[in-house]
Backbone as a ProteinNet text record, in pm:
[ID]
protein_1_A
[PRIMARY]
MTVDAHLHLWDLERVAYPWLTEALAPIDRTFAFGEAQPQLERAGVDRVVLVQAANSVEDSAAMFAVSSPMVAGVVAWVDLLDPATASRQLDAWSEHPSFVGVRHLIHDEPDPDWLGRPVVRSSLGLLAARGLTFDVIGVLPRHLEHAMALADEYPSLQLVIDHLGTPPVGAATAEPWAGLLTELARRPNVSVKLSGLTTLRGGSDAPRLRPYVEHALEAFGASRVLYGGDWPVSTLVGSYAQTRAVADELLAGASAEERAEVFAHSAERAYRLPTG
[TERTIARY]
-9865.1	-9892.1	-9781.4	-9724.2	-9622.6	-9667.3	-9658.9	-9695.4	-9571.1	-9539.1	-9435.5	-9507.7	-9487.3	-9563.5	-9498.3	-9398.7	-9332.6	-9268.8	-9347.5	-9299.6	-9331.6	-9232.1	-9251	-9257.8	-9323.3	-9323.7	-9310.1	-9246.5	-9249.4	-9232.5	-9305.4	-9304.4	-9256.9	-9133.8	-9074.5	-9137.1	-9215.4	-9283.1	-9413.1	-9464.1	-9593.3	-9582.9	-9478.8	-9471.4	-9331.3	-9323.9	-9194.7	-9151.8	-9025.2	-8966.6	-8840.9	-8855.6	-8741.6	-8624.5	-8648.4	-8540.6	-8453.1	-8495.8	-8414.4	-8307.9	-8193.9	-8083.4	-7975.3	-7868.1	-7757.5	-7695.1	-7702	-7646.5	-7720.7	-7842.6	-7923.2	-7944.2	-7844.6	-7855.7	-7905.4	-7863.9	-7910	-8061.1	-8128.6	-8274.5	-8347.8	-8276.3	-8337.1	-8392.6	-8491	-8559.1	-8696.6	-8778.8	-8911.8	-8904.9	-8980	-8994.8	-9143.9	-9185.8	-9326.5	-9351.6	-9477.9	-9510.1	-9475.3	-9483.2	-9449.4	-9306.1	-9217	-9078.4	-9064.7	-9144	-9134.8	-9200.2	-9309.5	-9390.7	-9314.1	-9237.1	-9166.3	-9064.1	-9002.4	-8906.7	-8977.9	-9093.9	-9173.6	-9217	-9264.2	-9311.6	-9199.6	-9080.7	-8967.7	-8927.5	-8950.1	-8915.2	-9026.9	-9134.7	-9243.3	-9338.4	-9341.6	-9431.6	-9565.7	-9672.8	-9806.7	-9879.3	-9857.8	-9929.3	-9834.6	-9867.8	-9782.7	-9868.5	-9803.8	-9860.9	-9774.5	-9835.5	-9764.6	-9761.3	-9644.9	-9625.4	-9580.5	-9640	-9611	-9462.2	-9417.5	-9277.6	-9262.9	-9375.6	-9373.7	-9494.8	-9477.1	-9588.1	-9674.4	-9744.7	-9825.2	-9943.5	-10049.1	-10167.2	-10132.5	-10045.1	-10010.7	-9945.5	-9856.7	-9791.1	-9893.7	-9986.4	-10088.9	-10179.7	-10220.3	-10306.7	-10240.7	-10109.8	-10038	-10039.7	-10031.2	-10037.3	-10175.9	-10279.8	-10415.3	-10447.5	-10373.5	-10397.4	-10339.5	-10256.7	-10197.7	-10306.5	-10318.9	-10419.7	-10351.2	-10354.9	-10295.1	-10355.6	-10390.4	-10442.1	-10338	-10211.4	-10106.8	-10111.7	-10170.3	-10174.7	-10288	-10249.6	-10347.6	-10379.3	-10289.1	-10310.7	-10226.9	-10271.2	-10198.7	-10191.3	-10070.1	-10047.5	-10023.3	-10121.4	-10121	-10075.4	-10092.8	-10057.4	-10179.1	-10194.1	-10291.3	-10222.6	-10279.4	-10220.5	-10255.2	-10167.7	-10192.6	-10184.8	-10131.1	-10123.1	-10255.3	-10352.6	-10483.8	-10591	-10646.3	-10744.3	-10862.8	-10909.1	-11023	-10985.8	-10867.4	-10820.5	-10794.2	-10734.4	-10707.6	-10836.2	-10942.5	-11070.1	-11123.8	-11114.1	-11161.2	-11077.1	-10946.3	-10859.9	-10885.5	-10909.8	-10942.8	-11071.9	-11169.8	-11293.3	-11265	-11177.9	-11147.2	-11074.5	-10972	-10896	-10980.5	-11076.9	-11158.9	-11247.8	-11258.4	-11332.2	-11257.8	-11129.3	-11048.3	-11043.8	-11087.4	-11085.3	-10946.1	-10843.2	-10705.8	-10648.5	-10719.1	-10668.6	-10666.6	-10544.7	-10532.3	-10465.8	-10396.8	-10325.6	-10263.7	-10191.1	-10132.1	-9987.8	-9904.4	-9767.1	-9728.1	-9639.3	-9581	-9430.3	-9353.6	-9207.7	-9157.5	-9184.5	-9150.8	-9000.4	-8922.7	-8777.5	-8718.9	-8798.4	-8754.7	-8797.8	-8874.1	-8917	-8804.2	-8769.4	-8663.3	-8695.7	-8823.4	-8866.8	-8876.9	-8791.1	-8799.4	-8925.7	-8994.7	-9118.6	-9242.3	-9226.8	-9337.5	-9455.3	-9427.2	-9533.7	-9609	-9550.7	-9615.5	-9698.4	-9705.1	-9782.7	-9931.7	-10001.6	-10143.2	-10228.6	-10204.8	-10287.1	-10260.3	-10135.7	-10102.6	-10171.8	-10168.5	-10234	-10384.8	-10444.2	-10587.1	-10618.1	-10535.1	-10555	-10539	-10441.8	-10421.2	-10538.9	-10608.3	-10730.6	-10836	-10835.9	-10927.9	-10895.5	-10766.1	-10727	-10775.3	-10756.5	-10799.5	-10949	-11027.2	-11172.1	-11214.9	-11132.7	-11167.1	-11106.2	-11031	-10969.2	-10853.3	-10783.6	-10669.1	-10539.2	-10433.6	-10301.5	-10213.2	-10121.3	-10025.3	-9884.8	-9809	-9669.6	-9581	-9490.1	-9398.1	-9256.9	-9193.4	-9053.5	-8969.6	-8922	-8849	-8699.4	-8648.2	-8505.1	-8432.7	-8496.9	-8439.9	-8507.1	-8435.3	-8501.3	-8626.9	-8622.5	-8739.2	-8860.9	-8841.9	-8953.5	-9018.8	-8937.1	-8990.7	-9058.6	-9006.8	-9070.6	-9209.1	-9220.2	-9351.2	-9445	-9391.2	-9475.2	-9533.4	-9455.1	-9505.6	-9620.5	-9600.9	-9705.4	-9831.4	-9812.7	-9925.4	-10000.7	-9926.8	-9989.3	-10072.3	-10024.7	-10098.5	-10222	-10207.8	-10318.9	-10432.7	-10396.3	-10496.3	-10476	-10522.5	-10500	-10568	-10663.7	-10728.6	-10656.6	-10554.6	-10478.5	-10362.9	-10363.7	-10255	-10135.7	-10020.9	-9897.6	-9802.8	-9736.3	-9633	-9504	-9401.7	-9272.4	-9190.5	-9165.6	-9092.8	-8945.5	-8890.1	-8746.6	-8689.8	-8771.3	-8731.4	-8690.6	-8737.6	-8701.6	-8557.6	-8494.9	-8356.9	-8256.4	-8229.7	-8131.7	-7991.6	-7909.6	-7774.1	-7675.9	-7688.3	-7608.6	-7459.9	-7388.1	-7243.9	-7197.1	-7289.2	-7249.4	-7202.4	-7134.9	-7081.7	-7191.6	-7305.8	-7419.4	-7547.5	-7643.2	-7773.2	-7869.7	-7826.7	-7912.9	-7896.7	-8001.5	-8130.4	-8230.4	-8191.7	-8284.2	-8344.9	-8262.6	-8312.7	-8415.3	-8386.9	-8480.3	-8610.3	-8601.3	-8721	-8806.3	-8742.7	-8819.1	-8888.6	-8819.2	-8880.3	-9002.8	-8992.1	-9105.4	-9220	-9188.2	-9292.6	-9366.1	-9292.5	-9353.1	-9453.5	-9444.8	-9541.4	-9677.7	-9682.7	-9809.7	-9865.2	-9979.6	-10029.9	-10069.8	-10085.7	-10123.9	-10004.1	-9885.8	-9764.7	-9703.1	-9665.3	-9591.5	-9466.7	-9376	-9255.5	-9235.1	-9167.5	-9138.6	-8994.2	-8976.3	-8845.1	-8818.5	-8777.8	-8763.3	-8654.6	-8602.3	-8509.5	-8380.3	-8341.3	-8223.6	-8095.5	-8103.5	-7981.1	-7915.6	-7993.2	-7936.1	-7883.4	-7897.8	-7838.3	-7687.2	-7616.6	-7470.8	-7421.1	-7345	-7290.7	-7390.7	-7507.2	-7610.3	-7652.9	-7562.5	-7604.4	-7618.5	-7574.8	-7586.6	-7643.2	-7687.8	-7759	-7677.7	-7550.2	-7477	-7473.1	-7458.6	-7455.8	-7593.5	-7696.7	-7832.3	-7894.7	-7843.5	-7909.7	-7936.5	-7842.5	-7871.8	-7991.3	-8008.4	-8117	-8251.1	-8248.8	-8370.6	-8412.2	-8315.8	-8348.4	-8408.2	-8356.4	-8412.6	-8557.3	-8582.9	-8718.7	-8813.3	-8769.1	-8853.8	-8881	-8780.5	-8800.3	-8897.5	-8886.8	-8971.9	-9115.9	-9134.1	-9268	-9330.1	-9247.2	-9300.2	-9323.9	-9319.9	-9333.9	-9467.8	-9568	-9702	-9713	-9608.7	-9611.7	-9487.1	-9427.1	-9314.6	-9356	-9346.3	-9390.1	-9269.3	-9271.1	-9166.1	-9196.5	-9093.3	-9105.3	-8974.8	-8983.3	-8863.1	-8801.6	-8881.1	-8834.8	-8778.6	-8834.8	-8798	-8859.9	-8792.3	-8661.2	-8544.5	-8571.1	-8459.3	-8356.2	-8404.3	-8315	-8220	-8253.6	-8166.4	-8036.1	-8024.4	-7897.1	-7785.9	-7823.1	-7720.9	-7739.3	-7850.4	-7869.6	-8004.6	-8024.5	-8149.3	-8259	-8381.9	-8491.1	-8466.1	-8417.5	-8389.4	-8289.1	-8189.3	-8090.4	-8152.1	-8240	-8308	-8391	-8464.7	-8548.1	-8460.5	-8345.4	-8255.5	-8202.4	-8172.3	-8127.1	-8237	-8360.5	-8472.2	-8489.1	-8477.8	-8488.5	-8378.9	-8258.2	-8147.1	-8168.1	-8220.1	-8244.6	-8349.3	-8438.9	-8545.6	-8522.1	-8399.5	-8369.1	-8395.4	-8378	-8398.8	-8540.7	-8629.6	-8768.7	-8846.7	-8954.3	-9040.8	-9122.3	-9185.8	-9270.2	-9383.7	-9438.3	-9547.3	-9499	-9379.8	-9325.7	-9295.7	-9243.1	-9216.1	-9345.7	-9449.4	-9578.6	-9632.7	-9608.4	-9651.4	-9577.2	-9444.5	-9364.1	-9389	-9400	-9410.4	-9553	-9652.8	-9790.1	-9885.9	-9905.7	-10018.5	-10003.9	-9881.2	-9862.5	-9908	-9877.5	-9921	-10072	-10129.5	-10274.7	-10346	-10290.1	-10352.8	-10326.4	-10201.5	-10165.7	-10240.4	-10258.5	-10325.6	-10468.9	-10515.6	-10652.5	-10676.4	-10581.5	-10592.5	-10684.6	-10747.8	-10820.9	-10722.1	-10757	-10666	-10657.3	-10535	-10514.1	-10518.8
-4040.3	-4116	-4217.5	-4215.9	-4313	-4383.5	-4516.7	-4597.9	-4671.1	-4653.4	-4733.6	-4851.1	-4970	-5087.1	-5164.5	-5103.9	-5178.2	-5082.3	-5041.5	-4950.7	-5011.7	-5009.4	-5062.4	-4948.4	-4976.6	-4889.7	-4979.2	-4928.3	-5002.1	-4910	-4945.7	-4870.7	-4965.7	-4949.4	-5042.7	-5035.4	-4931.3	-4922.7	-5002.4	-5035.7	-5104	-5246.2	-5273.1	-5400.1	-5458.3	-5591	-5659.9	-5702.9	-5678.2	-5718.5	-5799.5	-5930.5	-6013.7	-6011.4	-5982.7	-5985.3	-5860	-5758.8	-5638.1	-5662.9	-5711.7	-5745.9	-5638.5	-5659.3	-5562.7	-5545.7	-5649.9	-5640.3	-5537.6	-5502.5	-5404.2	-5279	-5245.5	-5134.6	-5004.3	-4966	-4837.6	-4828.1	-4942.7	-4936.9	-4996.2	-5016.5	-5069.2	-4953.6	-4887.6	-4775.4	-4762.2	-4675.9	-4654.7	-4575.1	-4619.9	-4548.3	-4524.7	-4400.2	-4364.1	-4306.8	-4305.2	-4255.5	-4107.6	-4034	-3892.1	-3867.7	-3962.5	-3950.9	-3984.6	-4080.1	-4123.2	-4024.5	-3963.8	-3885.5	-3777	-3690.5	-3586.6	-3643.4	-3756.3	-3818.6	-3874.9	-3934.7	-3986.2	-3873.1	-3765.4	-3652.7	-3592.7	-3578.7	-3523.9	-3615.2	-3745.2	-3841.2	-3859.3	-3783.1	-3789.7	-3906.4	-3964.5	-4076.4	-4021	-4072	-4025.4	-4117	-4249.8	-4345.7	-4458.3	-4523.8	-4632.1	-4751.2	-4867.5	-4988.4	-5022.6	-5023.2	-5060.5	-5212.7	-5267.3	-5411.8	-5455.9	-5564.3	-5613.7	-5640.4	-5622	-5644.8	-5733.5	-5785.5	-5879.8	-5971.4	-6094.7	-6189.9	-6170.6	-6058.1	-6027	-5939.6	-5954.5	-5870.2	-5724.9	-5705.9	-5569.4	-5489.3	-5553.4	-5484.9	-5443.5	-5533.2	-5500.3	-5388.3	-5396.3	-5292.7	-5155.7	-5152.3	-5024.7	-4965.5	-5051.1	-5000.7	-4946.5	-5018.5	-4972.4	-4843.3	-4814.6	-4693.2	-4568.8	-4586.5	-4471.5	-4400	-4271.7	-4192	-4098.6	-4136.9	-4054.3	-4093.1	-3996	-4028.2	-4094.6	-4090.2	-4155.1	-4306.6	-4358.1	-4503	-4562.4	-4627.9	-4686.8	-4830.8	-4899.3	-5038.9	-5082.4	-5189.5	-5249.3	-5400.2	-5453.1	-5597.7	-5639.6	-5706.1	-5737	-5880.8	-5925.6	-6062.4	-6130.5	-6259.8	-6344.1	-6476.2	-6549.6	-6675.8	-6786.1	-6807.4	-6904.8	-7049	-7069.9	-7205.2	-7252.5	-7162.4	-7197.1	-7133.3	-7207.9	-7149.7	-7083.6	-7138.8	-7078	-6940.4	-6932.4	-6802.7	-6707.3	-6758	-6674	-6615.3	-6695.2	-6646.3	-6531.9	-6547.3	-6440.3	-6314.2	-6331.5	-6214.7	-6146.8	-6225.1	-6166.8	-6085.9	-6136.8	-6061.5	-5927.7	-5930.1	-5806.8	-5706.4	-5752.6	-5660.5	-5608.4	-5687.7	-5646.3	-5526.8	-5491.6	-5370.8	-5245	-5260.4	-5147.5	-5147.6	-5041.2	-5036.8	-5052.2	-5022.9	-5029.9	-5171.7	-5268	-5405.5	-5469.9	-5506.1	-5561	-5697.8	-5737.3	-5863.8	-5905.6	-6017.5	-6080.1	-6118.2	-6114.7	-6163.6	-6229.7	-6327.6	-6392.5	-6395.7	-6377.6	-6378.1	-6521.8	-6581.3	-6722.4	-6745.9	-6643.2	-6660.8	-6670.9	-6635	-6650.6	-6784.4	-6861.6	-6993.1	-7094.1	-7174.9	-7275.8	-7377.6	-7402	-7500	-7434.9	-7470.9	-7410.4	-7450.3	-7552.5	-7598	-7549.9	-7447.8	-7394.2	-7358.7	-7299.4	-7255.4	-7373.3	-7492.3	-7609.6	-7687.3	-7643.7	-7715.9	-7712.2	-7823.1	-7828.4	-7720.7	-7693.6	-7592.6	-7453.3	-7427	-7298	-7285.2	-7392.4	-7388.1	-7368.3	-7430.8	-7411.5	-7265.6	-7204.6	-7063.4	-6974.1	-7007	-6926.4	-6940.2	-7052.4	-7066	-6964.6	-6926.8	-6823.7	-6689.2	-6661.2	-6537.5	-6537.3	-6651.1	-6661.5	-6635.5	-6690.7	-6674.7	-6530.6	-6454.8	-6316.7	-6215.1	-6262.2	-6169	-6091.5	-6150.6	-6085.4	-6134	-6058.6	-6088.6	-6147.9	-6234.5	-6289.1	-6254.5	-6188.1	-6154.7	-6270.8	-6311.9	-6421	-6365.3	-6390.1	-6351.5	-6470	-6464.2	-6576.4	-6562	-6608.1	-6600.1	-6725.3	-6839.2	-6967	-7015.2	-7092.6	-7151.9	-7229.5	-7295.4	-7373.1	-7284.3	-7161.4	-7068.7	-7041.4	-7020.8	-6992.1	-7114	-7231.3	-7354.3	-7369.3	-7338.8	-7345.3	-7238.9	-7123.5	-7019.6	-7067.2	-7140.2	-7195	-7291.9	-7381.8	-7478.8	-7408.7	-7304.3	-7229	-7157.8	-7100.1	-7032	-7128.7	-7252	-7353	-7400.2	-7414.9	-7464.8	-7363.7	-7234.7	-7128.7	-7025.2	-7053.9	-6959.9	-6824.6	-6815.8	-6686.8	-6606.5	-6665.9	-6596.1	-6519.5	-6387.9	-6306.1	-6316	-6359	-6367.9	-6256.8	-6197.6	-6097.7	-6146.6	-6167.7	-6213.3	-6091	-6076.5	-5959.6	-5964.7	-5847.5	-5828.6	-5914.9	-5929.7	-6008.5	-6151.4	-6201.1	-6337.5	-6353.5	-6242.6	-6242.1	-6295.1	-6219	-6263.3	-6273.3	-6365	-6385.4	-6283.5	-6160	-6051.2	-6078.7	-6074.2	-6092.2	-6235.6	-6331.7	-6472.5	-6515.5	-6629.6	-6678.6	-6717.4	-6756.9	-6794.1	-6739.3	-6709.7	-6660.1	-6773.8	-6896.8	-7012.2	-7057.9	-7115.8	-7149.3	-7034.5	-6919.2	-6806.6	-6770.8	-6757	-6711.8	-6808.5	-6937	-7035.4	-7037.8	-7024.4	-7022.7	-6900.5	-6785.7	-6665.8	-6681.4	-6741.1	-6765.7	-6855.3	-6958.7	-7049.3	-6978.1	-6897.5	-6822	-6729	-6669	-6573.6	-6639.9	-6770.7	-6842.8	-6852.7	-6821.5	-6820.1	-6677.6	-6655.7	-6518.2	-6451.5	-6529.6	-6472.4	-6440.1	-6431.9	-6400.1	-6270.8	-6182.8	-6060.4	-6056.2	-5963.8	-5948.7	-5801.7	-5780.9	-5644.8	-5608.8	-5493.7	-5432.4	-5358	-5433.8	-5378.5	-5454.1	-5392.2	-5460.4	-5505.6	-5447.5	-5495.7	-5427	-5299.9	-5226.8	-5280.2	-5347.3	-5400	-5542.5	-5600.6	-5731.2	-5718.9	-5822.8	-5820.3	-5791.3	-5685.4	-5649.4	-5584.8	-5542.7	-5491.8	-5350	-5264.5	-5130.7	-5032.8	-5069.1	-4974.5	-5041.3	-4958.3	-5006.5	-5100.6	-5072.8	-5164.2	-5308.3	-5329.5	-5466.1	-5532.3	-5452.7	-5506.3	-5523.5	-5450.1	-5443.5	-5580.3	-5675.6	-5803.6	-5877.2	-5865.8	-5936.5	-5866.4	-5735.4	-5659.4	-5678.8	-5679.4	-5701.1	-5839.7	-5938.4	-6073.4	-6075.9	-6010.1	-6006.5	-5934.2	-5824.3	-5749.3	-5830	-5902.8	-5984.9	-6099.2	-6157.8	-6271.9	-6229.6	-6125.5	-6086.4	-5976.8	-5896.2	-5777.7	-5669.1	-5544.8	-5433.8	-5435.9	-5496.1	-5495.5	-5584.3	-5664.3	-5747.8	-5727.3	-5609.7	-5570.4	-5444.4	-5448.8	-5338.2	-5272.1	-5140.3	-5068.5	-5065.6	-5091.6	-5076.4	-5024.7	-4926.9	-4866.6	-4943.7	-5028.2	-5106.2	-5017.6	-4897.9	-4810.5	-4866.9	-4863.2	-4804.6	-4903.5	-5029.4	-5123.8	-5069.6	-5004.9	-4950.6	-4845	-4783.7	-4679.1	-4735.4	-4867.9	-4927.9	-4893	-4862.2	-4830.2	-4692.9	-4626	-4495	-4436.4	-4311.6	-4241.4	-4292	-4250.3	-4288.2	-4231.9	-4110	-4048.6	-4131.5	-4185.9	-4269.5	-4400.5	-4459	-4582.2	-4557.1	-4447.3	-4413.7	-4385.8	-4321.9	-4291.7	-4418.9	-4521.4	-4649.3	-4712.1	-4707.6	-4762.7	-4687.5	-4555.1	-4476.1	-4513	-4534	-4569.9	-4708.1	-4799.6	-4934.2	-4936.4	-4838.2	-4831.8	-4721.2	-4672	-4560.9	-4597.6	-4723.9	-4765.8	-4805.7	-4800.7	-4839.9	-4726	-4760.5	-4659.1	-4591	-4480.4	-4410.2	-4499.4	-4579.2	-4669.7	-4778.1	-4831.4	-4934.2	-4877.9	-4757.3	-4694.4	-4669.6	-4630.1	-4608	-4737.7	-4849.2	-4978.3	-5009	-5003.3	-5041.5	-4947.9	-4819.5	-4722.4	-4694.2	-4756.7	-4731.9	-4844.7	-4870.5	-4954.2	-5100.3	-5152.2	-5291.6	-5310.3	-5215.5	-5222.9	-5209.5	-5121.3	-5104.4	-5235.1	-5309	-5435.8	-5545.1	-5558.8	-5668.5	-5658.7	-5537.5	-5517.9	-5465.6	-5456.2	-5409.8	-5274.7	-5183.8	-5049.9	-4964	-4865	-4768	-4699.9	-4685.8	-4623	-4473.7	-4422.1	-4280.9	-4197.8
3283.5	3406	3429.9	3549.3	3588.4	3716	3714.7	3829.7	3878.8	4005.3	4069.7	4134.1	4078.8	4121.3	4234.7	4301.5	4408.9	4508.6	4606.8	4710.9	4846.8	4937.1	5072.1	5173.4	5284.9	5402.2	5523.8	5628.5	5754.7	5873.8	5979	6104.7	6213.6	6256.1	6351.4	6490.4	6517.3	6645.6	6646.7	6527.5	6519.3	6464.5	6385.8	6313.7	6327.5	6338.9	6345.2	6205.5	6174.2	6045.6	6074.9	6094.1	6136.5	6040.5	5914.4	5815	5821.6	5895.8	5909.9	6017	5973	6062.7	6057.4	6132.6	6133.3	5995.7	5914.5	5778.9	5694.7	5737.3	5664.9	5750.5	5828.9	5924.3	5862.3	5739.7	5684.8	5665.4	5650.4	5633.1	5753.8	5862	5984.2	6066	6009.6	6073.7	6009.7	6063.4	6008.8	5879.3	5780.2	5653.5	5630.8	5636.9	5620.4	5481.3	5442.9	5309.7	5295.1	5403.5	5396.5	5354.6	5383.3	5339	5191.3	5145	5005.2	4909.6	4949.9	4856.6	4781.7	4848.8	4771.8	4674.7	4709.5	4618.9	4495.5	4518.2	4407.2	4314.6	4374.1	4293.9	4210.8	4269.4	4193.6	4078.7	4094.8	3989.9	3888.6	3903.5	3806.7	3826.2	3946.3	3974.8	4022.1	3962.7	3996.1	4093.9	4078	4162.2	4201.6	4312.9	4362.1	4402.9	4403.1	4461.9	4582.9	4700.2	4821.6	4832.2	4867.8	4869.8	5008.4	5056.8	5191.5	5210.9	5335.4	5369.1	5491.6	5541.1	5653.9	5640.5	5682.1	5679	5803	5804.2	5921.9	5884.4	5960.6	5944	5976.9	6075.7	6118.8	6006.6	5930.6	5818.8	5714.8	5682.6	5583.1	5633.1	5758.8	5814.8	5809.4	5832	5827.3	5686.7	5585.6	5447.3	5415.1	5456.6	5429	5503.1	5609	5687.5	5621.3	5519.3	5450.5	5371.4	5393.8	5324.8	5225.5	5098.2	4993.1	4859.3	4776.3	4643	4554.6	4596.6	4517.9	4530.4	4638.4	4660.7	4576.8	4468.4	4377.6	4413.3	4482.3	4515	4633.1	4697.4	4810.3	4787.8	4790.5	4786.6	4930.8	4989.6	5131.5	5156.6	5280.3	5319.8	5378.9	5349	5418.1	5450.1	5543.3	5587.1	5487.3	5391	5285.8	5335	5454.2	5509	5569.4	5576.5	5632.2	5544	5448.9	5355.9	5424.5	5536.7	5606.1	5661.3	5722.5	5772.8	5657.5	5551.8	5434.4	5379.3	5374.6	5323.9	5409	5540.9	5630.1	5614.2	5600.9	5583.6	5449.7	5346.5	5216	5224.9	5300.2	5319.6	5386.6	5487.6	5560.7	5472.5	5400	5315.6	5199.3	5155.4	5041.1	5072.8	5200.2	5236.3	5192.7	5161.3	5116	4962.9	4897.6	4751.2	4691	4768.7	4717.3	4717.6	4775	4784.2	4646	4599.6	4463.6	4458.6	4565.4	4557.5	4688.7	4681.5	4799.6	4768.7	4872.1	4860.8	4991.9	4982.4	5099.4	5077.3	5182.4	5170.3	5156.9	5041.2	5022.3	5025.4	4991.2	4990.2	5130.6	5232.4	5371.2	5430.2	5355.1	5401.2	5378.6	5479.4	5461.4	5352.6	5331.3	5232.2	5095.1	4998.8	4865.4	4790.3	4840.1	4777.7	4853.2	4934.8	5013.4	4923.6	4808.4	4717.8	4656.1	4664.3	4608.8	4708.5	4832.4	4932.3	4896.6	4912.7	4875.3	4942.9	5072.1	5139.2	5082.6	5046.8	4986.2	4851.4	4771.1	4640.6	4655	4757	4779.7	4812	4896.4	4930.4	4808.2	4722.7	4602.7	4506.7	4513.8	4435.7	4477.2	4606.4	4654	4588.8	4570.7	4504.4	4360.1	4292.5	4153.2	4140.2	4232.5	4226.7	4251.1	4323.2	4356.7	4260.9	4162.7	4068.4	4126.6	4223.4	4285.9	4222.7	4244.1	4190.4	4299	4259.1	4353.8	4308.1	4395.9	4368.6	4413	4324.8	4353.5	4367.3	4481.6	4499.6	4452.9	4330.8	4272.7	4291.3	4403.8	4430.9	4382.4	4397.1	4355.1	4226.5	4144.2	4027.3	4064.7	4182	4224.8	4243.3	4291.1	4306.1	4170.7	4068.6	3935.8	3875.7	3905.4	3858.6	3920.4	4048.4	4113	4056.6	4021.8	3961.6	3829.2	3751.6	3625.8	3650.6	3746.4	3778.6	3827.9	3907	3959.2	3846.8	3753.3	3640	3556.5	3543.6	3468.2	3544.3	3676	3757.2	3765.6	3773.3	3785.8	3674.4	3554.8	3443.8	3462.4	3555.5	3580.5	3688	3750.5	3854.2	3790.5	3806.8	3754.9	3848.8	3795.6	3872.5	3830.1	3926.7	3899.7	3964.1	3883.1	3933.4	3973.5	4101.5	4150.4	4109	4084.2	4064.4	3950	3843.4	3725.4	3760.7	3875	3912.5	3956.1	3998.8	4050	3947.9	3844.1	3744	3803	3751.2	3805	3747.1	3788.4	3731.2	3749.4	3639.8	3644.3	3643.8	3645.2	3645.1	3506.3	3501.2	3374	3277.6	3329.7	3245.8	3305	3219.4	3264.3	3292.8	3270.2	3297.6	3442.8	3500.9	3438.6	3436.1	3489.5	3498.1	3362.8	3259.5	3129.8	3072.2	3080.4	3028.6	3106.2	3237.2	3319.6	3289.2	3267.8	3235	3099.6	3004.4	2874	2887.8	2969.9	2991.5	3062.2	3161.1	3230.4	3135.1	3043.2	2949.9	2857.2	2841.6	2758.1	2825.8	2954.9	3026.6	3022.8	2960	2945.1	3075.3	3183.5	3312.6	3401	3341.8	3417.6	3365.8	3456.7	3426	3513.8	3484.4	3566.1	3601.8	3714.1	3758	3732.1	3671.5	3656	3786.9	3888.4	4023.1	4097.3	4202	4291.4	4227.5	4116.2	4044.3	4087.9	4123.2	4156.4	4283.6	4369.6	4492.6	4477.2	4357.9	4334	4330	4368.7	4367.2	4225.7	4210.9	4080.1	3987.3	4040.6	3951.3	3975.5	4022	4061.3	3945.8	3824.8	3714.4	3590	3497	3379	3290.4	3261.4	3171.6	3220.5	3349.9	3402.9	3395.5	3408.1	3412.3	3274.3	3175.9	3045	2982.4	2979.6	2913.1	2972.8	3101.9	3169.6	3144.6	3145.1	3116.3	2970.8	2880.3	2739.7	2717.9	2790	2778	2827.3	2940	2993.9	2898.6	2841.7	2748.3	2621.6	2574.8	2456.2	2484.5	2603.3	2636.9	2664.2	2743.7	2787.6	2702.6	2638	2573.2	2676.9	2635.7	2729.1	2802.2	2742.5	2802.5	2924.9	2953.1	3074	3159.8	3147.8	3233.6	3309.4	3443.7	3528.6	3593.8	3599.4	3671.4	3821.1	3903.5	4048.2	4106	4193.3	4248.8	4365.1	4431.9	4546.9	4658.1	4674.5	4785.3	4912	5027.1	5053	5045.1	5006.4	4993.1	4895.1	4789.7	4686.9	4740.9	4854.7	4909.3	4964.6	4969.6	5009.6	4911.7	4787.2	4686.2	4623.4	4650.9	4589.5	4622.1	4583.7	4608.9	4515.3	4543	4453.1	4314	4307.8	4177.6	4098.3	4166	4097	4048.5	4130.3	4089.6	3964.8	3963.9	3848	3726.2	3747.8	3636.5	3572	3653.1	3598.4	3513.9	3562.1	3485	3353.8	3358.4	3235.4	3136.5	3187	3098.9	3037.9	3116.8	3066.7	2956.8	2957.9	2858.1	2755.2	2748.7	2657.6	2511.9	2476.4	2338.6	2306.8	2404.9	2383.5	2319.6	2252.2	2193	2301.7	2266.2	2362.6	2410.1	2318.2	2354.2	2451.2	2426.6	2515.8	2653.7	2659	2788.4	2865	2794.6	2859.5	2918.8	2850.4	2903.3	3033.6	3030.1	3146.2	3264.5	3236.7	3344.7	3390.3	3327.4	3372.5	3338.7	3209.9	3168.8	3210.4	3214.4	3256.8	3400.8	3486.2	3625.9	3636.2	3554.6	3557.8	3523.7	3425.2	3387.6	3490.6	3532.1	3623.1	3754.8	3804.2	3933.1	3919.1	3796.2	3770	3836.8	3817.9	3875.3	3789	3848	3766.2	3672.3	3546.9	3451.6	3476.3	3461.8	3488.2	3362.5
[MASK]
++++++++++++++++++++++++++++++++++++++++++++++++++++++++++++++++++++++++++++++++++++++++++++++++++++++++++++++++++++++++++++++++++++++++++++++++++++++++++++++++++++++++++++++++++++++++++++++++++++++++++++++++++++++++++++++++++++++++++++++++++++++++++++++++++++++++++++++++++++

């Protein structure tokens, strides 16, 4: 069983994606699940978690509308700036058995402390009470610092740090990223995704990425590292098969048990998916 814990879809005729600019022209088009499915199957992927790509109800509704046994979970969006609205939206999404968590594009917010706002924290408390997961896009060190505070405030809230918290691939030093990841790993309710790395500057192949992945595996252990293909963003540098091949190479030295954790069981636990 293989679970891809980070797959996006978007329909430009139904949903607005303001971040899709001319700089991202190759992926500035509609990507439907029907296009992804054969690529996933060829790569040996059995189940996927769909992850929001816009801070909108329309984007989440489009994901829930996908009808496929491969879709094991959906990480949707709710308005975290208004706890009352967030509660109503959580009620609506909870009607879908695939609803497993929430994400907000915090890296697109001008305020690096957006995640620390009291109203946002109150809304995230609603997720904790419902047993839902929150995905954190940690692009800045400040984002990871807020994730630590959030993990401490809500120990029952499962946090997943997307894209390994954006390691500084190719930089002269891995700090402060490495230290922050080590601190996050001390919180048992935090996991990280082995996703979105090939599109980082200087990070398109396994040798450049290996030191950062090894650090994450050492800090969290394989049981709290999830594989995610980040399709179709990953197609900016290669096919889905190439993305999966890089992940396989990065885990070539892992045991069969460790690979099973990263490629399936970690996602099942983090998102409380039915076990396959």
